[in-house]
KEKE-3310 file (N, C-alpha, C; in steps of 0.2 Angstrom, whole numbers, plus 5000, padded with zeros to 4 digits):
npx = (5498:5496:5509:5517:5516:5529:5529:5539:5541:5542:5556:5563:5566:5572:5567:5555:5539:5531:5522:5506:5496:5486:5492:5503:5511:5504:5501:5489:5475:5462:5454:5454:5443:5432:5432:5417:5413:5420:5416:5402:5406:5417:5421:5420:5425:5435:5450:5460:5475:5481:5496:5506:5517:5515:5516:5503:5500:5504:5494:5483:5485:5488:5474:5464:5469:5468:5453:5451:5451:5454:5466:5471:5478:5490:5498:5510:5522:5536:5546:5552:5547:5533:5534:5541:5528:5518:5521:5523:5508:5503:5499:5495:5506:5507:5512:5506:5488:5477:5480:5481:5466:5461:5467:5460:5445:5444:5434:5436:5446:5458:5466:5481:5494:5504:5495:5490:5493:5485:5474:5472:5472:5460:5448:5450:5448:5434:5428:5429:5419:5420:5418:5428:5442:5448:5463:5468:5479:5467:5470:5475:5464:5448:5442:5447:5443:5429:5423:5425:5416:5405:5404:5405:5392:5383:5385:5381:5391:5401:5411:5426:5436:5448:5442:5446:5444:5430:5425:5429:5425:5421:5411:5400:5396:5390:5379:5373:5369:5361:5351:5344:5340:5347:5357:5360:5362:5374:5390:5404:5420:5437:5450:5463:5478:5494:5509:5523:5542:5543:5553:5553:5547:5559:5568:5560:5562:5549:5551:5543:5530:5534:5533:5521:5516:5515:5508:5500:5499:5504:5503:5489:5481:5485:5483:5475:5464:5455:5451:5443:5434:5427:5421:5410:5404:5402:5393:5384:5382:5379:5380:5399:5411:5427:5435:5446:5464:5480:5497:5511:5529:5542:5562:5567:5558:5554:5542:5530:5519:5523:5515:5498:5482:5466:5451:5434:5416:5400:5384:5374:5378:5388:5405:5422:5440:5455:5470:5482:5499:5516:5525:5529:5541:5549:5552:5543:5526:5512:5502:5487:5471:5451:5442:5423:5409:5394:5378:5375:5384:5401:5414:5431:5442:5456:5473:5471:5460:5445:5436:5422:5410:5393:5380:5369:5366:5379:5388:5407:5417:5433:5436:5444:5448:5450:5464:5469:5476:5468:5457:5459:5456:5444:5438:5441:5434:5423:5420:5421:5409:5401:5401:5399:5385:5380:5378:5377:5394:5400:5408:5408:5413:5408:5409:5421:5423:5417:5423:5436:5434:5434:5447:5453:5449:5453:5468:5468:5463:5474:5484:5502:5517:5535:5544:5559:5561)
npy = (5337:5345:5353:5355:5371:5384:5398:5410:5426:5440:5445:5432:5431:5417:5407:5399:5401:5416:5422:5419:5432:5433:5425:5410:5401:5386:5370:5365:5364:5359:5349:5341:5343:5329:5326:5325:5336:5345:5348:5353:5368:5374:5369:5376:5387:5401:5406:5421:5427:5440:5448:5441:5440:5444:5439:5435:5425:5414:5409:5408:5403:5391:5388:5389:5380:5368:5369:5364:5373:5382:5389:5402:5411:5422:5437:5448:5460:5455:5447:5435:5429:5427:5420:5409:5405:5404:5392:5383:5383:5379:5390:5405:5417:5433:5452:5463:5469:5473:5465:5453:5454:5454:5445:5433:5431:5430:5421:5425:5435:5435:5449:5456:5465:5480:5494:5505:5501:5491:5497:5504:5490:5486:5493:5493:5479:5480:5488:5483:5473:5459:5447:5448:5444:5454:5458:5467:5480:5488:5503:5518:5524:5526:5536:5532:5520:5522:5526:5513:5504:5511:5510:5496:5493:5499:5490:5477:5468:5456:5457:5454:5454:5446:5443:5433:5430:5430:5416:5410:5398:5402:5412:5403:5397:5405:5411:5400:5400:5411:5408:5398:5405:5410:5419:5431:5448:5458:5462:5465:5464:5458:5459:5453:5454:5451:5453:5445:5453:5468:5470:5458:5461:5468:5459:5452:5461:5471:5484:5495:5492:5498:5511:5521:5533:5524:5511:5512:5513:5504:5492:5492:5494:5485:5470:5476:5478:5465:5465:5476:5473:5461:5468:5473:5464:5456:5467:5465:5476:5487:5504:5510:5518:5526:5528:5529:5530:5523:5523:5516:5519:5511:5514:5505:5505:5520:5526:5519:5513:5502:5495:5495:5500:5502:5508:5504:5510:5503:5508:5500:5497:5490:5486:5488:5481:5482:5477:5478:5473:5474:5467:5456:5446:5439:5433:5428:5420:5423:5430:5429:5433:5430:5438:5436:5443:5439:5442:5429:5422:5419:5417:5413:5411:5405:5403:5385:5382:5384:5392:5389:5397:5394:5401:5400:5386:5381:5377:5376:5372:5370:5366:5359:5368:5372:5378:5392:5395:5386:5393:5403:5394:5389:5401:5404:5392:5396:5408:5402:5395:5403:5414:5407:5400:5414:5420:5434:5439:5434:5443:5458:5473:5485:5481:5480:5494:5501:5495:5501:5513:5514:5511:5522:5533:5531:5532:5545:5550:5546:5545:5547:5537:5537:5525:5526:5540)
npz = (5460:5477:5484:5502:5509:5511:5518:5518:5528:5518:5508:5509:5524:5534:5544:5555:5551:5558:5574:5577:5574:5583:5595:5601:5585:5579:5577:5564:5570:5563:5552:5539:5525:5519:5503:5499:5506:5504:5488:5491:5491:5487:5473:5462:5465:5463:5468:5472:5479:5486:5490:5496:5500:5515:5531:5536:5527:5528:5538:5531:5517:5519:5527:5516:5507:5516:5517:5504:5493:5476:5473:5461:5458:5462:5468:5472:5474:5478:5467:5470:5477:5475:5466:5469:5479:5469:5461:5473:5478:5465:5455:5445:5445:5449:5446:5446:5451:5443:5431:5435:5439:5428:5419:5422:5432:5449:5460:5474:5481:5493:5503:5508:5515:5517:5527:5520:5507:5506:5508:5494:5487:5491:5487:5473:5472:5476:5469:5457:5459:5466:5478:5496:5505:5518:5525:5542:5548:5539:5532:5538:5548:5554:5545:5533:5532:5530:5515:5509:5514:5513:5498:5496:5504:5495:5483:5489:5492:5498:5510:5522:5537:5545:5559:5571:5582:5584:5582:5593:5606:5616:5613:5608:5618:5625:5618:5619:5633:5632:5624:5632:5642:5652:5652:5659:5665:5655:5661:5664:5656:5649:5639:5633:5622:5620:5611:5607:5605:5599:5591:5582:5569:5564:5562:5552:5542:5540:5544:5544:5549:5562:5560:5562:5553:5542:5547:5555:5569:5584:5593:5597:5588:5579:5587:5595:5588:5589:5600:5603:5595:5601:5613:5606:5602:5613:5618:5610:5599:5607:5606:5611:5622:5624:5639:5646:5642:5642:5635:5633:5630:5623:5622:5613:5602:5599:5593:5591:5603:5616:5625:5628:5639:5639:5644:5640:5642:5641:5630:5635:5649:5651:5656:5650:5650:5638:5634:5625:5617:5613:5621:5628:5632:5621:5606:5597:5602:5612:5625:5629:5633:5635:5644:5649:5659:5666:5675:5679:5673:5670:5659:5653:5641:5638:5631:5628:5635:5640:5655:5664:5671:5681:5691:5694:5693:5700:5693:5689:5679:5667:5650:5637:5622:5604:5597:5593:5581:5572:5572:5562:5550:5554:5550:5537:5530:5532:5527:5512:5512:5513:5503:5491:5494:5495:5504:5517:5526:5540:5548:5545:5534:5540:5554:5559:5555:5565:5575:5574:5574:5590:5591:5586:5594:5606:5603:5601:5613:5622:5636:5635:5640:5643:5645:5655:5654)
capx = (5499:5499:5516:5513:5518:5533:5530:5543:5539:5548:5562:5565:5569:5574:5566:5549:5532:5532:5518:5500:5496:5483:5495:5510:5510:5504:5501:5485:5469:5457:5451:5454:5438:5430:5428:5410:5411:5423:5412:5398:5407:5423:5424:5418:5427:5444:5452:5469:5479:5487:5500:5509:5523:5514:5518:5498:5501:5506:5488:5477:5485:5485:5467:5462:5470:5463:5445:5450:5448:5457:5471:5472:5480:5493:5501:5515:5529:5543:5545:5555:5542:5528:5534:5539:5525:5513:5524:5520:5502:5500:5493:5497:5510:5506:5514:5500:5482:5474:5484:5477:5458:5459:5467:5455:5444:5442:5427:5437:5451:5460:5472:5485:5498:5503:5489:5489:5493:5479:5467:5470:5470:5451:5445:5450:5444:5427:5426:5428:5413:5421:5419:5435:5444:5455:5467:5470:5474:5465:5470:5475:5461:5441:5440:5449:5439:5422:5420:5424:5411:5398:5405:5404:5385:5380:5386:5379:5398:5403:5419:5423:5439:5450:5444:5445:5442:5424:5427:5431:5419:5415:5403:5395:5393:5385:5373:5369:5366:5356:5344:5342:5338:5352:5361:5359:5366:5381:5392:5412:5425:5443:5451:5471:5482:5501:5512:5532:5542:5542:5560:5551:5546:5564:5572:5554:5561:5545:5553:5536:5526:5537:5532:5513:5513:5514:5507:5492:5499:5507:5499:5481:5478:5486:5481:5469:5456:5450:5448:5437:5427:5426:5418:5404:5399:5398:5388:5377:5383:5378:5386:5403:5413:5433:5433:5453:5470:5486:5501:5518:5532:5549:5566:5569:5552:5550:5537:5524:5518:5524:5509:5492:5478:5460:5443:5428:5410:5393:5380:5371:5381:5394:5413:5429:5447:5456:5476:5488:5504:5522:5527:5531:5548:5550:5552:5537:5523:5508:5498:5479:5465:5446:5436:5418:5405:5386:5375:5376:5389:5410:5420:5437:5447:5464:5477:5467:5456:5440:5433:5413:5406:5386:5378:5361:5369:5383:5394:5413:5421:5435:5437:5448:5444:5454:5468:5469:5478:5464:5452:5460:5454:5437:5437:5442:5431:5417:5421:5421:5405:5396:5402:5397:5378:5377:5377:5380:5398:5399:5409:5406:5416:5405:5410:5428:5424:5414:5431:5441:5432:5434:5455:5454:5447:5458:5473:5465:5463:5476:5489:5507:5522:5538:5550:5566:5559)
capy = (5336:5351:5353:5359:5378:5385:5404:5415:5432:5446:5445:5427:5430:5410:5405:5399:5406:5420:5421:5420:5438:5431:5418:5407:5398:5379:5364:5367:5363:5360:5344:5342:5341:5324:5327:5328:5343:5351:5350:5359:5376:5375:5365:5382:5395:5402:5409:5423:5428:5444:5452:5433:5440:5445:5436:5431:5420:5406:5406:5409:5399:5382:5387:5390:5372:5363:5367:5363:5380:5381:5395:5402:5417:5423:5443:5451:5464:5453:5443:5429:5427:5426:5415:5403:5406:5401:5387:5379:5381:5378:5396:5410:5422:5442:5459:5467:5466:5474:5461:5448:5454:5455:5438:5427:5434:5424:5421:5429:5440:5438:5453:5457:5471:5487:5495:5509:5498:5486:5500:5503:5485:5484:5499:5491:5474:5480:5493:5476:5469:5454:5445:5449:5445:5459:5458:5471:5485:5492:5510:5521:5526:5525:5540:5529:5516:5523:5525:5506:5503:5513:5507:5488:5492:5498:5486:5473:5465:5451:5459:5452:5454:5440:5445:5426:5427:5427:5411:5407:5393:5408:5414:5397:5394:5412:5408:5393:5402:5416:5401:5394:5409:5410:5424:5437:5455:5460:5466:5468:5459:5460:5457:5455:5452:5453:5448:5445:5459:5474:5468:5453:5466:5471:5453:5451:5468:5477:5489:5499:5491:5500:5517:5523:5534:5518:5506:5516:5514:5500:5484:5494:5496:5478:5469:5478:5478:5461:5465:5481:5470:5458:5470:5475:5458:5456:5470:5468:5481:5493:5512:5511:5523:5526:5532:5531:5526:5526:5522:5514:5518:5508:5518:5502:5506:5524:5527:5516:5510:5494:5493:5500:5499:5506:5506:5506:5510:5503:5513:5496:5498:5486:5490:5482:5482:5480:5479:5476:5475:5468:5466:5448:5443:5434:5434:5424:5416:5425:5431:5431:5429:5436:5434:5441:5443:5441:5440:5422:5416:5419:5413:5413:5410:5406:5397:5381:5379:5388:5391:5391:5397:5399:5405:5396:5379:5380:5372:5379:5367:5369:5362:5359:5370:5371:5380:5400:5394:5383:5398:5405:5388:5390:5408:5404:5388:5398:5412:5398:5391:5409:5415:5400:5400:5419:5422:5438:5438:5432:5450:5463:5477:5489:5480:5482:5499:5502:5493:5506:5520:5515:5513:5529:5536:5528:5536:5553:5552:5544:5548:5542:5537:5534:5521:5528:5546)
capz = (5469:5481:5489:5508:5509:5514:5518:5521:5527:5517:5508:5510:5531:5535:5550:5557:5552:5565:5580:5575:5577:5591:5597:5595:5578:5581:5573:5564:5573:5559:5549:5531:5523:5514:5494:5497:5509:5497:5483:5492:5492:5484:5468:5458:5467:5461:5474:5472:5484:5484:5494:5497:5505:5522:5534:5537:5522:5531:5539:5525:5509:5521:5527:5508:5503:5519:5516:5496:5487:5470:5473:5453:5455:5468:5468:5476:5470:5476:5461:5472:5484:5470:5461:5474:5481:5465:5460:5478:5476:5457:5453:5442:5448:5444:5449:5446:5452:5437:5425:5439:5437:5419:5415:5425:5436:5453:5465:5479:5484:5499:5501:5512:5514:5520:5528:5514:5501:5506:5505:5489:5484:5493:5483:5466:5471:5477:5461:5451:5462:5468:5487:5498:5512:5518:5531:5545:5548:5534:5531:5544:5553:5552:5540:5526:5529:5529:5509:5506:5519:5507:5492:5498:5505:5487:5480:5492:5492:5504:5511:5526:5538:5549:5566:5571:5587:5583:5582:5598:5607:5619:5611:5607:5625:5627:5612:5622:5639:5631:5621:5638:5646:5660:5650:5665:5660:5654:5667:5662:5651:5650:5632:5633:5618:5620:5607:5607:5604:5592:5588:5576:5563:5562:5561:5547:5536:5539:5549:5543:5556:5570:5559:5563:5547:5539:5551:5558:5575:5588:5594:5600:5581:5574:5588:5600:5585:5590:5608:5602:5591:5605:5617:5603:5599:5618:5621:5605:5595:5609:5606:5617:5623:5626:5645:5647:5638:5644:5632:5636:5625:5624:5620:5606:5596:5601:5586:5593:5610:5617:5628:5629:5640:5638:5647:5636:5642:5632:5632:5640:5654:5652:5657:5649:5651:5634:5633:5620:5618:5610:5628:5629:5633:5618:5599:5597:5608:5616:5632:5627:5636:5633:5648:5651:5665:5668:5682:5680:5669:5668:5655:5652:5635:5639:5627:5622:5637:5642:5661:5661:5679:5680:5696:5693:5695:5703:5688:5687:5674:5663:5645:5632:5615:5599:5597:5590:5575:5571:5571:5554:5546:5552:5548:5528:5528:5534:5519:5506:5511:5513:5496:5488:5496:5492:5512:5519:5529:5547:5551:5542:5535:5545:5562:5558:5555:5573:5580:5571:5578:5596:5592:5583:5599:5613:5602:5603:5619:5628:5639:5634:5644:5640:5647:5656:5650)
cpx = (5503:5504:5515:5521:5524:5534:5534:5541:5544:5553:5566:5568:5569:5572:5558:5544:5531:5525:5512:5498:5490:5487:5500:5507:5510:5501:5492:5478:5463:5457:5452:5446:5436:5430:5422:5411:5413:5420:5407:5401:5414:5425:5423:5421:5433:5443:5459:5468:5484:5490:5505:5516:5523:5514:5510:5497:5501:5500:5484:5479:5484:5478:5464:5463:5467:5457:5446:5449:5456:5460:5474:5477:5485:5498:5505:5521:5535:5541:5549:5550:5534:5528:5535:5532:5518:5516:5523:5512:5498:5495:5498:5502:5508:5512:5510:5494:5478:5475:5481:5471:5455:5461:5464:5452:5441:5435:5428:5444:5453:5468:5473:5491:5497:5496:5487:5489:5487:5474:5466:5469:5461:5447:5445:5446:5436:5425:5424:5422:5415:5423:5428:5435:5452:5457:5469:5477:5473:5465:5473:5471:5453:5439:5441:5445:5431:5421:5420:5416:5404:5396:5403:5396:5381:5380:5381:5384:5398:5411:5419:5435:5441:5449:5442:5445:5434:5421:5427:5424:5417:5410:5398:5390:5389:5380:5369:5365:5360:5350:5340:5338:5341:5357:5363:5362:5371:5383:5400:5414:5429:5446:5459:5475:5489:5504:5520:5534:5543:5550:5561:5551:5554:5567:5567:5558:5558:5546:5545:5530:5529:5534:5523:5511:5512:5509:5500:5492:5504:5502:5493:5477:5479:5482:5473:5461:5453:5447:5442:5432:5425:5421:5410:5402:5398:5394:5381:5376:5382:5383:5390:5407:5421:5431:5440:5459:5475:5490:5508:5524:5540:5555:5568:5566:5552:5542:5533:5525:5519:5519:5503:5487:5471:5454:5437:5423:5404:5387:5374:5374:5387:5399:5418:5436:5451:5464:5478:5494:5510:5527:5532:5538:5551:5550:5545:5530:5518:5504:5492:5475:5458:5443:5429:5414:5398:5385:5374:5381:5398:5413:5426:5440:5453:5467:5472:5463:5452:5438:5426:5410:5400:5384:5374:5361:5374:5390:5399:5416:5425:5437:5441:5444:5450:5458:5468:5469:5472:5458:5452:5457:5448:5435:5436:5436:5424:5414:5417:5413:5399:5397:5400:5389:5376:5375:5381:5387:5398:5403:5412:5410:5414:5407:5416:5429:5422:5420:5435:5440:5436:5443:5456:5453:5451:5464:5474:5466:5467:5482:5497:5513:5526:5544:5556:5566:5561)
cpy = (5342:5351:5357:5365:5380:5394:5408:5423:5436:5443:5438:5427:5419:5410:5402:5403:5410:5420:5425:5427:5436:5423:5415:5403:5390:5375:5366:5361:5360:5354:5345:5340:5334:5330:5330:5334:5347:5354:5356:5366:5378:5373:5371:5388:5395:5406:5415:5425:5435:5447:5445:5433:5443:5439:5431:5427:5413:5405:5405:5404:5393:5382:5386:5380:5367:5363:5365:5368:5379:5388:5395:5406:5419:5432:5446:5455:5461:5448:5435:5424:5423:5422:5409:5399:5401:5395:5382:5378:5381:5382:5400:5415:5430:5446:5463:5465:5467:5469:5453:5447:5452:5448:5432:5430:5429:5426:5424:5429:5438:5443:5454:5463:5475:5490:5500:5505:5494:5493:5501:5496:5486:5487:5497:5484:5474:5484:5488:5471:5462:5452:5445:5446:5449:5458:5464:5473:5488:5500:5513:5523:5525:5528:5537:5524:5517:5523:5518:5503:5503:5510:5499:5488:5494:5494:5477:5466:5460:5454:5458:5453:5447:5439:5440:5424:5427:5420:5406:5405:5399:5409:5409:5396:5402:5412:5404:5395:5406:5412:5397:5398:5412:5414:5429:5442:5454:5464:5470:5464:5464:5458:5459:5451:5454:5449:5448:5452:5461:5472:5463:5456:5468:5464:5448:5455:5468:5480:5494:5498:5495:5509:5518:5527:5530:5512:5506:5517:5509:5496:5486:5491:5488:5472:5469:5477:5473:5462:5470:5479:5466:5459:5471:5471:5455:5458:5470:5472:5487:5499:5510:5517:5525:5530:5535:5527:5527:5519:5520:5514:5516:5512:5512:5503:5514:5529:5524:5513:5505:5492:5497:5497:5504:5501:5509:5506:5509:5505:5505:5494:5494:5490:5483:5486:5479:5483:5474:5478:5470:5470:5459:5447:5440:5436:5431:5423:5424:5425:5434:5427:5434:5432:5439:5439:5444:5440:5435:5419:5421:5417:5417:5409:5410:5401:5390:5378:5385:5388:5393:5390:5398:5397:5398:5390:5377:5376:5377:5373:5372:5365:5363:5361:5371:5377:5387:5398:5393:5387:5401:5399:5388:5396:5406:5397:5390:5403:5407:5397:5397:5413:5410:5399:5406:5423:5429:5436:5438:5439:5454:5469:5483:5488:5481:5491:5503:5500:5498:5512:5521:5514:5519:5534:5533:5533:5542:5555:5550:5547:5545:5544:5535:5533:5525:5538:5550)
cpz = (5473:5485:5494:5509:5514:5514:5521:5522:5523:5514:5509:5518:5531:5542:5552:5554:5558:5569:5576:5579:5585:5597:5596:5588:5580:5575:5571:5567:5571:5557:5542:5529:5519:5506:5496:5499:5504:5492:5485:5492:5490:5477:5462:5459:5466:5466:5471:5478:5484:5490:5499:5501:5513:5524:5536:5533:5524:5536:5533:5521:5513:5522:5520:5506:5511:5518:5508:5490:5483:5472:5464:5454:5462:5465:5474:5472:5470:5473:5464:5474:5480:5467:5464:5477:5477:5463:5467:5478:5470:5454:5449:5444:5443:5449:5450:5447:5446:5430:5430:5437:5431:5416:5416:5432:5441:5457:5471:5479:5492:5498:5507:5511:5519:5521:5522:5508:5499:5504:5500:5482:5484:5489:5476:5467:5472:5471:5456:5455:5464:5475:5488:5505:5514:5524:5535:5547:5541:5535:5539:5548:5551:5545:5534:5523:5527:5520:5505:5508:5513:5502:5491:5499:5499:5483:5482:5491:5496:5503:5518:5530:5544:5556:5568:5578:5591:5583:5587:5603:5615:5621:5607:5615:5628:5623:5617:5631:5638:5627:5628:5644:5651:5658:5657:5661:5660:5659:5666:5658:5652:5643:5632:5627:5619:5619:5610:5605:5597:5589:5581:5569:5561:5558:5553:5540:5534:5544:5549:5549:5563:5568:5560:5557:5542:5543:5553:5566:5579:5587:5595:5592:5579:5579:5593:5595:5586:5595:5607:5599:5595:5609:5614:5602:5605:5621:5616:5601:5598:5608:5612:5613:5625:5632:5647:5644:5640:5639:5635:5631:5629:5621:5612:5602:5598:5599:5590:5600:5610:5620:5629:5633:5641:5642:5640:5641:5637:5636:5636:5646:5655:5651:5654:5648:5645:5635:5629:5619:5614:5614:5629:5627:5628:5609:5595:5602:5609:5622:5629:5630:5634:5640:5648:5657:5664:5674:5682:5676:5670:5665:5652:5646:5635:5635:5624:5628:5639:5650:5661:5668:5679:5687:5698:5695:5699:5700:5689:5681:5670:5657:5642:5624:5609:5598:5593:5583:5571:5570:5563:5549:5546:5550:5538:5526:5530:5527:5515:5506:5510:5504:5490:5488:5494:5500:5513:5524:5537:5552:5545:5539:5539:5553:5561:5559:5561:5575:5580:5573:5583:5597:5591:5589:5607:5609:5603:5610:5624:5631:5638:5639:5641:5644:5649:5655:5659)
residu = (MET:LYS:LEU:PRO:LEU:ARG:ILE:LEU:PRO:TYR:PHE:GLU:VAL:ARG:HIS:GLU:PRO:TRP:THR:VAL:GLU:LEU:GLY:ALA:GLU:GLN:PRO:SER:GLY:GLY:ARG:ARG:LEU:ALA:GLU:SER:GLU:ARG:GLU:GLU:PHE:THR:GLU:MET:LEU:LYS:VAL:ALA:VAL:VAL:GLY:VAL:SER:HIS:TRP:HIS:SER:ALA:MET:HIS:ILE:PRO:ALA:LEU:GLN:LEU:ALA:GLY:ALA:GLN:ILE:THR:ALA:VAL:MET:ASP:ALA:ASN:GLU:VAL:VAL:ARG:GLU:ARG:VAL:ALA:ARG:GLU:SER:GLU:ALA:ARG:PRO:PHE:ALA:ASP:LEU:ASP:ALA:LEU:LEU:ALA:ALA:ASP:ARG:PRO:ASP:LEU:VAL:VAL:ALA:MET:GLY:ARG:PRO:THR:GLU:VAL:LEU:ALA:LEU:ALA:GLN:SER:VAL:ILE:GLN:ALA:GLY:ILE:PRO:MET:VAL:VAL:GLU:LYS:PRO:LEU:GLY:LEU:SER:ALA:GLU:GLN:VAL:GLN:PRO:LEU:VAL:ALA:GLU:SER:ARG:ARG:GLN:ASN:LEU:PHE:VAL:THR:MET:PRO:LEU:VAL:ASN:ARG:TYR:SER:GLU:LEU:TRP:ASN:ARG:LEU:ASP:LEU:LEU:GLU:SER:GLU:GLY:ARG:PHE:GLY:GLU:ARG:LEU:HIS:ALA:HIS:PHE:ARG:VAL:VAL:ASN:GLY:SER:ALA:ASP:ARG:TYR:ARG:VAL:MET:GLY:VAL:GLU:TRP:MET:LEU:ASP:PRO:SER:GLN:SER:GLY:GLY:GLY:PRO:LEU:ARG:ASN:LEU:GLY:ILE:HIS:ALA:PHE:ASP:ALA:PHE:LEU:GLN:PHE:THR:GLY:GLY:ALA:PRO:ALA:HIS:VAL:ARG:SER:ALA:LEU:PHE:SER:TYR:ALA:PRO:SER:SER:PRO:LYS:ILE:GLU:CYS:PHE:ALA:SER:VAL:THR:VAL:GLU:SER:ASP:SER:GLY:ALA:LEU:ALA:THR:ILE:GLU:ALA:GLY:TYR:SER:LEU:ALA:ALA:MET:SER:GLY:SER:ASP:THR:GLU:TRP:ARG:VAL:ALA:THR:THR:ASN:ALA:TYR:LEU:VAL:ASP:ARG:ASN:ASN:THR:MET:ARG:VAL:ALA:THR:LEU:ASP:ASP:GLY:VAL:ASP:GLU:THR:ILE:SER:ILE:PRO:ASN:VAL:ARG:SER:ARG:TYR:ASP:GLU:PHE:ILE:ALA:ASP:VAL:LEU:ARG:ARG:VAL:SER:ASP:GLY:LEU:PRO:PRO:ARG:ILE:SER:LEU:ASP:ASP:TYR:LEU:GLN:ALA:THR:ARG:LEU:VAL:ASP:ALA:ALA:TYR:ALA:ALA:GLY:ARG:ARG:VAL:HIS:VAL:GLY:ALA)
# end
């Protein structure tokens, strides 16, 4: 019988799991699949989870268990954490990826870690030809990601990123409007994700998150990647360009921005403002909002509600939607189905590469403001 996981981020820090990167930790909004549903896509799938001391284990491992997946192996350099997680998930513990892959080749790898470390892990998994979920940030720049994209394309290999806002109800509503011929022309969008103080990373024992030489940057790279991906999704993948970028730096974490504001223009004519920060006055929680406008529709995804206004019929309604945490459950379940059925990922590594290029462009073009200077 599987025990409920008690994931403790790095070195046995004893507190409740920290903020989901796109919102506050909340009880799962998903449902446990019926036995017959699990058998459709998970019975023969063996999953290895690599980097289990990463805080996103608190989302991915429960999501795998919720979907009925078989976690056969876990890996981490931290012996205490890997042994505990292995025991709680009834999996074999490994300290080395090569040993894990040699001992029992999995059907899917979920890889997490520092950006540079997970880059090397991803290279090994792709070279082994094993489908993979890889956490962001992956590497420190788009230049580092490009070879992985090329190799995964060459192998036609399933590699995906948990850009979980792709599973927002907002996209379903937009697809419905488009299918009904009521979408209109794309006008503008605003994507904001501001999480709790960067001090939480010190408490968690992961101060490398505050060093851009190891993390690749601050909240724009860590959180804003979701927003850039959302804009590309909104515009149908049309080429986009950073037009301005402002970065605010606080004395408490001077090497990374505490807040970033970026304007982006698409070749389709749509505009967007993207905001990302570690400036919420709390150690957990999030201020997150996805807002898009067309000539006929205005949609706002905020917390557990979504406003939908349409001009042609005069409707303006606010509906309840699943919480952000449940999107991790939906993402993992979708990945398992697609791997089992031999389907391509909903979110490709190339999608991540395109969004990362915009992140890189914003950092290169941005003006830096130091608070109190």
